[in-house]
SEKOL-447586 format. One line per field, with one value per atom (N, C-alpha, C): chain; x, y, z. Coordinates in pm, whole numbers, plus 50000, padded with zeros to 5 digits. Last residue first. Layout:
<pts>
kette = c(A  ...)
xx = c(X  ...)
yy = c(Y  ...)
zz = c(Z  ...)
</pts>
This chain:
<pts>
kette = c(A  A  A  A  A  A  A  A  A  A  A  A  A  A  A  A  A  A  A  A  A  A  A  A  A  A  A  A  A  A  A  A  A  A  A  A  A  A  A  A  A  A  A  A  A  A  A  A  A  A  A  A  A  A  A  A  A  A  A  A  A  A  A  A  A  A  A  A  A  A  A  A  A  A  A  A  A  A  A  A  A  A  A  A  A  A  A  A  A  A  A  A  A  A  A  A  A  A  A  A  A  A  A  A  A  A  A  A  A  A  A  A  A  A  A  A  A  A  A  A  A  A  A  A  A  A  A  A  A  A  A  A  A  A  A  A  A  A  A  A  A  A  A  A  A  A  A  A  A  A  A  A  A  A  A  A  A  A  A  A  A  A  A  A  A  A  A  A  A  A  A  A  A  A  A  A  A  A  A  A  A  A  A  A  A  A  A  A  A  A  A  A  A  A  A  A  A  A  A  A  A  A  A  A  A  A  A  A  A  A  A  A  A  A  A  A  A  A  A  A  A  A  A  A  A  A  A  A  A  A  A  A  A  A  A  A  A  A  A  A  A  A  A  A  A  A  A  A  A  A  A  A  A  A  A  A  A  A  A  A  A  A  A  A  A  A  A  A  A  A  A  A  A  A  A  A  A  A  A  A  A  A  A  A  A  A  A  A  A  A  A  A  A  A  A  A  A  A  A  A  A  A  A  A  A  A  A  A  A  A  A  A  A  A  A  A  A  A  A  A  A  A  A  A  A  A  A  A  A  A  A  A  A  A  A  A  A  A  A  A  A  A  A  A  A  A  A  A  A  A  A  A  A  A  A  A  A  A  A  A  A  A  A  A  A  A  A  A  A  A  A  A  A  A  A  A  A  A  A  A  A  A  A  A  A  A  A  A  A  A  A  A  A  A  A  A  A  A  A  A  A  A  A  A  A  A  A  A  A  A  A  A  A  A  A  A  A  A  A  A  A  A  A  A  A  A  A  A  A  A  A  A  A  A  A  A  A  A  A  A  A  A  A  A  A  A  A  A  A  A  A  A  A  A  A  A  A  A  A  A  A  A  A  A  A  A  A  A  A  A  A  A  A  A  A  A  A  A  A  A  A  A  A  A  A  A  A  A  A  A  A  A  A  A  A  A  A  A  A  A  A  A  A  A  A  A  A  A  A  A  A  A  A  A  A  A  A  A  A  A  A  A  A  A  A  A  A  A  A  A  A  A  A  A  A  A  A  A  A  A  A  A  A  A  A  A  A  A  A  A  A  A  A  A  A  A  A  A  A  A  A)
xx = c(48614  48488  48463  48813  48717  48562  49007  48928  48814  49265  49288  49152  49193  49251  49285  48917  48935  49032  49103  49044  48957  49217  49272  49236  49000  49120  49199  48925  48855  48926  49143  49116  48995  49192  49278  49245  48919  48953  49053  48955  48827  48881  49169  49225  49095  49050  49155  49189  48894  48820  48892  49011  48952  48925  49147  49245  49156  48932  49010  49091  48889  48770  48860  49122  49082  48964  49080  49195  49170  48855  48857  48977  48928  48803  48853  49276  49136  49018  49510  49449  49346  49581  49609  49563  49503  49598  49645  49237  49316  49494  49111  49194  49280  49072  49080  49157  48900  49011  49103  48660  48732  48928  48521  48606  48694  48501  48526  48608  48358  48335  48472  48500  48490  48505  48530  48370  48397  48728  48619  48527  48702  48715  48626  48689  48588  48643  48828  48703  48632  49028  48973  48853  49123  49103  49046  49220  49137  49074  49445  49302  49190  49610  49517  49430  49721  49613  49571  49833  49725  49613  50020  49950  49777  50161  50097  49981  50074  50182  50122  50001  49973  50067  50019  50102  50057  49849  50002  50060  49579  49676  49769  49602  49579  49637  49624  49732  49720  49382  49499  49617  49185  49205  49321  49298  49289  49301  49158  49331  49389  48902  48962  49120  48897  48838  48931  48897  48986  49010  48719  48864  48925  48411  48492  48642  48394  48402  48460  48325  48473  48490  48069  48143  48307  47905  47879  48025  47909  48017  47975  47791  47953  48020  47564  47622  47746  47538  47562  47602  47523  47462  47416  47870  47718  47644  48156  48070  47973  48297  48227  48147  48300  48419  48374  48085  48124  48234  48103  47959  48032  48208  48315  48178  48027  48113  48243  47840  47774  47897  47980  47941  47908  47946  48082  48085  47666  47788  47888  47604  47573  47632  47766  47758  47702  47719  47865  47801  47420  47495  47592  47106  47236  47290  46868  46900  47047  46594  46666  46734  46432  46456  46554  46347  46207  46274  46580  46566  46440  46749  46779  46642  46828  46736  46713  46919  46783  46713  47174  47042  46861  47282  47229  47148  47305  47248  47196  47461  47320  47268  47655  47622  47488  47777  47713  47669  47849  47731  47715  48038  47937  47831  48204  48196  48041  48262  48222  48153  48393  48279  48209  48661  48532  48397  48794  48725  48622  48823  48748  48694  49001  48842  48805  49234  49105  48976  49294  49260  49159  49366  49259  49213  49439  49456  49314  49300  49528  49530  49077  49113  49314  48995  49053  49123  48712  48756  48841  48607  48622  48680  48654  48711  48701  48542  48674  48726  48268  48267  48460  48185  48099  48196  48344  48354  48265  48263  48396  48401  47996  48025  48170  48031  47947  47999  48176  48265  48178  48021  48089  48187  47838  47728  47901  48034  47945  47899  47961  48106  48100  47727  47738  47904  47759  47631  47724  47929  47918  47851  47713  47832  47914  47456  47498  47636  47622  47544  47518  47699  47804  47695  47621  47586  47673  47664  47687  47575  47734  47618  47552  47991  47898  47763  48160  48124  48043  48127  48020  48073  48249  48121  48046  48542  48452  48313  48517  48528  48474  48522  48416  48386  48762  48626  48510  48942  48920  48772  48862  48822  48874  48916  48786  48757  49172  49094  48939  49280  49328  49295  49050  49147  49246  48870  48858  48962  49056  49036  48936  49056  49165  49160  48796  48866  48998  48789  48681  48761  48961  48984  48940  48848  49004  48996  48660  48646  48732  48780  48807  48789  48774  48647  48684  48980  48953  48848  48955  48935  48916  48997  48873  48865  49281  49205  49053  49424  49406  49264  49371  49278  49241  49540  49417  49330  49738  49720  49572  49797  49732  49733  49789  49675  49655  50055  49927  49770  50220  50165  50081  50037  50120  50102  50102  49989  50084)
yy = c(47503  47473  47310  47471  47576  47585  47369  47254  47403  47442  47453  47421  47390  47325  47336  47513  47392  47311  47800  47779  47594  47739  47811  47741  47770  47663  47665  48073  47888  47812  48169  48236  48089  48147  48115  48098  48242  48086  48036  48511  48427  48215  48557  48525  48469  48520  48416  48462  48721  48597  48502  48927  48936  48802  48957  48925  48905  48946  48807  48822  49210  49114  49019  49327  49374  49214  49343  49306  49238  49450  49295  49217  49735  49618  49512  49765  49744  49678  49978  49828  49816  50148  50179  49996  50122  50052  50056  50334  50382  50259  50210  50328  50366  49983  49977  50074  50092  50042  50038  50192  50286  50184  49961  50088  50155  49829  49752  49902  50011  49974  49947  49931  50007  49940  49847  49839  49900  49789  49914  49965  49508  49587  49732  49461  49342  49489  49621  49564  49498  49667  49813  49762  49410  49485  49607  49373  49293  49320  49545  49533  49464  49490  49627  49625  49252  49266  49393  49306  49225  49261  49446  49495  49418  49278  49404  49489  48966  49071  49186  48738  48765  48892  48666  48569  48617  48790  48816  48761  48673  48809  48831  48456  48429  48561  48546  48456  48462  48680  48740  48654  48427  48519  48612  48310  48248  48314  48522  48469  48373  48493  48599  48635  48250  48274  48426  48262  48174  48209  48510  48536  48431  48615  48499  48478  48786  48802  48707  48631  48692  48762  48545  48448  48503  48800  48693  48589  48864  48991  48873  48677  48698  48797  48499  48584  48588  48115  48234  48364  47905  47958  48092  47740  47772  47868  47916  47790  47846  48126  48086  48015  48141  48134  48122  48314  48165  48114  48543  48447  48333  48765  48631  48555  48813  48752  48681  48941  48811  48726  49129  49051  48918  49293  49272  49156  49321  49238  49201  49465  49319  49239  49735  49626  49469  49851  49745  49648  49871  49916  49739  49724  49780  49804  49512  49559  49623  49599  49477  49526  49725  49746  49652  49666  49647  49669  49763  49640  49639  49940  49899  49805  50083  50145  50115  49883  49921  50036  49791  49699  49778  50086  50021  49964  50016  50159  50127  49796  49816  49925  49924  49795  49785  50117  50174  50043  49959  50046  50109  49840  49793  49872  50047  49938  49856  50167  50234  50160  49904  49964  50065  49905  49834  49848  50131  50135  49988  50113  50251  50202  49871  49857  50017  49998  49857  49852  50217  50194  50123  50092  50166  50181  49692  49846  49938  49646  49658  49721  49815  49741  49767  49842  49866  49791  49792  49669  49766  49962  49871  49760  50234  50214  50095  50156  50119  50165  50173  50048  50013  50460  50345  50216  50519  50620  50527  50356  50342  50422  50470  50321  50320  50744  50675  50556  50626  50712  50716  50534  50475  50485  50739  50662  50540  50939  50980  50868  50794  50795  50857  50829  50663  50673  51051  51005  50849  51069  51183  51095  50857  50841  50929  51071  50930  50879  51267  51324  51172  51151  51231  51226  50821  50991  51006  50572  50638  50781  50330  50428  50492  50258  50145  50258  50462  50383  50294  50620  50657  50586  50464  50438  50499  50482  50337  50375  50770  50720  50585  50778  50880  50808  50672  50637  50631  50810  50695  50672  51115  51094  50967  50985  51039  51015  50983  50829  50872  51167  51094  51008  51354  51414  51278  51195  51281  51338  51116  51054  51124  51425  51325  51206  51426  51523  51464  51259  51267  51304  51342  51227  51207  51564  51569  51442  51471  51445  51539  51165  51386  51353  50987  51043  51209  50841  50896  51011  50677  50572  50682  50853  50825  50768  50881  51003  50976  50626  50700  50765  50640  50565  50597  50810  50872  50749  50769  50844  50865  50473  50475  50608  50637  50561  50485  50725  50821  50714  50497  50601  50699  50214  50346  50427  49868  49983  50127)
zz = c(48671  48550  48515  48836  48893  48786  48805  48845  48892  48704  48815  48871  48411  48475  48614  48358  48366  48476  48369  48475  48509  48165  48279  48395  47996  48005  48117  48010  48040  48049  47956  48081  48133  47651  47750  47920  47606  47549  47639  47635  47708  47710  47456  47636  47685  47214  47272  47387  47216  47250  47267  47258  47382  47358  47015  47112  47233  46892  46797  46980  46907  46936  46931  46835  46927  46976  46547  46656  46793  46480  46478  46523  46563  46657  46618  46498  46424  46529  46697  46646  46605  46892  46761  46703  47166  47142  47008  47155  47269  47235  46977  46948  47020  47070  46961  46949  47289  47334  47173  47149  47232  47220  47030  46945  47003  47271  47191  47065  47549  47412  47373  47900  47762  47660  48174  48060  47924  48329  48364  48220  48305  48427  48444  48065  48142  48337  47942  47862  47983  48044  47982  47953  48098  48157  48159  47844  47919  48019  47790  47728  47815  47925  47969  47889  47915  48066  48026  47668  47649  47802  47728  47654  47680  47911  47962  47888  47890  47870  47877  48154  48012  47990  48406  48293  48162  48529  48569  48455  48484  48437  48450  48618  48483  48416  48857  48814  48644  48903  48875  48897  48864  48747  48762  49114  49016  48861  49293  49295  49188  49269  49234  49204  49361  49198  49136  49597  49553  49373  49663  49700  49600  49467  49546  49586  49269  49433  49532  49055  49041  49201  49132  49113  49158  49146  49226  49249  48860  48981  49077  48765  48714  48788  48908  48816  48809  48911  49001  48880  48808  48796  48848  48685  48760  48710  48556  48618  48679  48338  48453  48464  48062  48143  48294  47998  47909  47989  48086  48152  48118  47980  48048  48110  47785  47703  47853  47931  47842  47816  47993  48108  48026  47783  47838  47909  47710  47642  47695  47949  47931  47794  47890  48018  47994  47634  47694  47834  47483  47637  47589  47362  47350  47466  47519  47397  47438  47723  47677  47544  48016  47860  47851  48280  48178  48075  48399  48407  48327  48356  48234  48260  48632  48550  48379  48761  48804  48690  48593  48624  48648  48660  48531  48491  48939  48882  48746  48918  49007  48938  48810  48750  48801  48958  48846  48770  49188  49207  49043  49031  49095  49186  49037  48921  48964  49281  49169  49064  49405  49493  49319  49273  49269  49312  49272  49184  49159  49545  49523  49359  49574  49660  49595  49355  49351  49447  49553  49460  49382  49818  49820  49692  49889  49825  49810  50160  50081  50009  50324  50237  50215  50663  50551  50492  50845  50729  50640  50958  51050  50945  50793  50945  51053  50576  50571  50707  50507  50556  50579  50492  50605  50639  50313  50389  50508  50090  50168  50276  50027  50077  50147  49994  50090  50131  49727  49819  49968  49608  49643  49759  49544  49637  49673  49353  49558  49614  49154  49225  49382  49111  49146  49220  49039  49156  49212  48779  48895  49027  48653  48673  48837  48592  48667  48698  48460  48594  48682  48221  48349  48458  48122  48137  48287  48076  47917  48007  48253  48290  48124  48188  48217  48178  48125  48040  48039  48361  48228  48151  48552  48585  48473  48465  48477  48476  48485  48363  48363  48788  48722  48573  48844  48882  48813  48704  48654  48716  48852  48741  48719  49128  49063  48938  49282  49210  49120  49378  49335  49241  49420  49379  49304  49616  49463  49374  49811  49743  49594  49933  49889  49774  50003  49912  49836  50231  50087  49996  50396  50337  50227  50493  50392  50338  50691  50573  50465  50901  50862  50730  51084  51030  50998  51076  51264  51204  50877  51029  51183  50693  50703  50797  50800  50764  50778  50740  50874  50863  50413  50529  50652  50343  50308  50457  50401  50481  50502  50253  50411  50515  49989  50091  50206  50047  50028  50083  50074  50143  50145  49861  49914  50024  49965  50008  50010)
</pts>
């Protein structure tokens, strides 16, 4: 854990509201961008990030995370996905969230949803091992798609690739992940 993260956690534990400003300065842009990728609306993304801050404020005093950035990203992503589902419960169709999650569901066993499975510690560790074995470029593409839920078009632009090349790379990584999880007994 970085010194800044330790300082922020200490401020939250002492209920010093300066911690919220520090969290916003350090992680606000990233978290809001992740929420925006899911929700497609800046106001909703801002509110979702505020919800994540509130959750962190309430949870950290009794249960401080090892990695504050990852923790806040996870809170933001969960809040955004929950909001997306609530907003689109009656609707079906476009959007990156259902597409990206359905792509990953083929790699995850059982009837549980992707979020519930990924939150399991053992599976998370296996996924981290799998991701650690990927090249830095492939790992970024994987995390941009399935961590930040970025559209394939944006990933292609960011990496100077065609959309087809990104789709093929993601497909190969999902196949490799599925094989890895089968070999480790998760599927």
